[in-house]
N, C-alpha and C positions, 0 to 999 in steps of 0.2 A: 603543679605537675608539669615537667618539661616534656612537651610533645615531640621534641626533635629526637628523643630516644626511640620513638615508634618506627622511625624510618630505617633503623637498623635491624628490625625484625625481618626474618626471611620472607614472609608473605607479602609485606609492604615493598620489599625490594623487587620481587618478581612482578607484582602488579604494577608498581610505579614504572619499572622498566618497560613493561609491555604497553602500557599506556603512553609512555613518552615516545616509543618507537612508532606507534600509530599516529600520535599527534604530529610528529615531524613529517609523516609521509603524506597526510592529507588534512587539509583545513576543514573540509566537509565533514570528516569523521569526528573532529573536535566539536563542530557545531551540533552534530547528532548527539554526542555525549552530553553536551550542555543542555540541550532540549530535553533529553531523557532525565537528567539530574533535576531540572526545574520541575518537570511533572511529577517525579517521584517525591521531591521535597514538598511540593504543594499538597499531594495526596496524604503524605505523612502528617503535615500540620493540620489538614482538614480532620483526619482521624483523631489526633490528639485534642483538638478543640471539641469534637463531638464527645470524646471520652470524658473531658473535663466537665461539660454540661451535664452529661448522664451521671457523673459522679456527684455533682452538686444536687441533682434531683434525687439521687439515691440517698445522699446524706440527709435530705429533708424528711425521709421516711420515718425515722424515729420520732421526730417532732410531731408529725401529723398523726401517727399511731398513739402518741401519748395523749394528744387532745381527743382523739376519738375513743380513748379508754381501752385500748388494747394493751396487752401485757408485754410491751416492749420497753426495756430500760431506756431512759433518756439521760445519756451521759456522753462526754466527749469521746470515749472509747466506742460506743455503739454508733455514734454519728460517723466517726472516722471508718469504722468496720463497714458499715453499709455503703459509704461513699467509694471506698477502695474496691469493694466487691462489685459495685455497679459498674465502675469504670473498667475493672478487670474483665468482667463478663462481656462488656461491649468490645473491648479490644480482641478478646478471643473470638467472639462472633464475627467481627469484621475480618479477622485473619482467616477463619474458616470459609467465609463467603468469598473472600478474595482468591483463595486457593481454588475453590470450585470454579469460579469464573476463569481463572487461569488455565485450568485443566480443560474446560470447555473450549476455550480459545485455541489451545494446542491441539486438541483432538478434533476440531471442526472439520478439517480437510478429510480426515479419515472417516468420519461419521457420514459424510455424503455419499461415500461409496458403498457403505453397509446398510444404508437406509432402505427399508422395504417400500414397495409401492403401496398405497392406500388400497385396502380391500373394497369390494363393491358394496358390501353391507354398511360401511361407513357412510357412504354418500346417501343411502337410503335413510339412514337415521338422521342425517342432517335435513333431508328434505321433509321428513315428518315433523322435526322440531320447528323448521321454518313455517310449515303449514299450521301448526298449533299456535305459533306466535302471530300469524296473520289473523287467525280467528279471534284472538284476544283483542286485536286492535279494532275490529269492526264493531 
């Protein structure tokens, strides 16, 4: 496949022109983009390696279930199905947790302003819990 045809697409032209203008204006911005690219690529490779390992572990489930006497068919299809399902479930899980972390990061400045002061009874409950733990230690 000839990848040079991709540069003729409008999205790549706009993005490429924008990045080229920024790159010519400041070398520090290019260094920041490079740093961001390396971090994102590293995280993506980490996630794919974990998904691969989880896929292998999931693929071994039909074998283990067969030897334990469970009613799981032991075939190439079932091994592949469990492996793909496990890897897909992990990728979905990591995408959901990543988006929750990103939303918490984005909303963290706003949450500081709307945070309520702790009520007095919370302090009393903590004091009682600490006293109970102290009695257990004695």
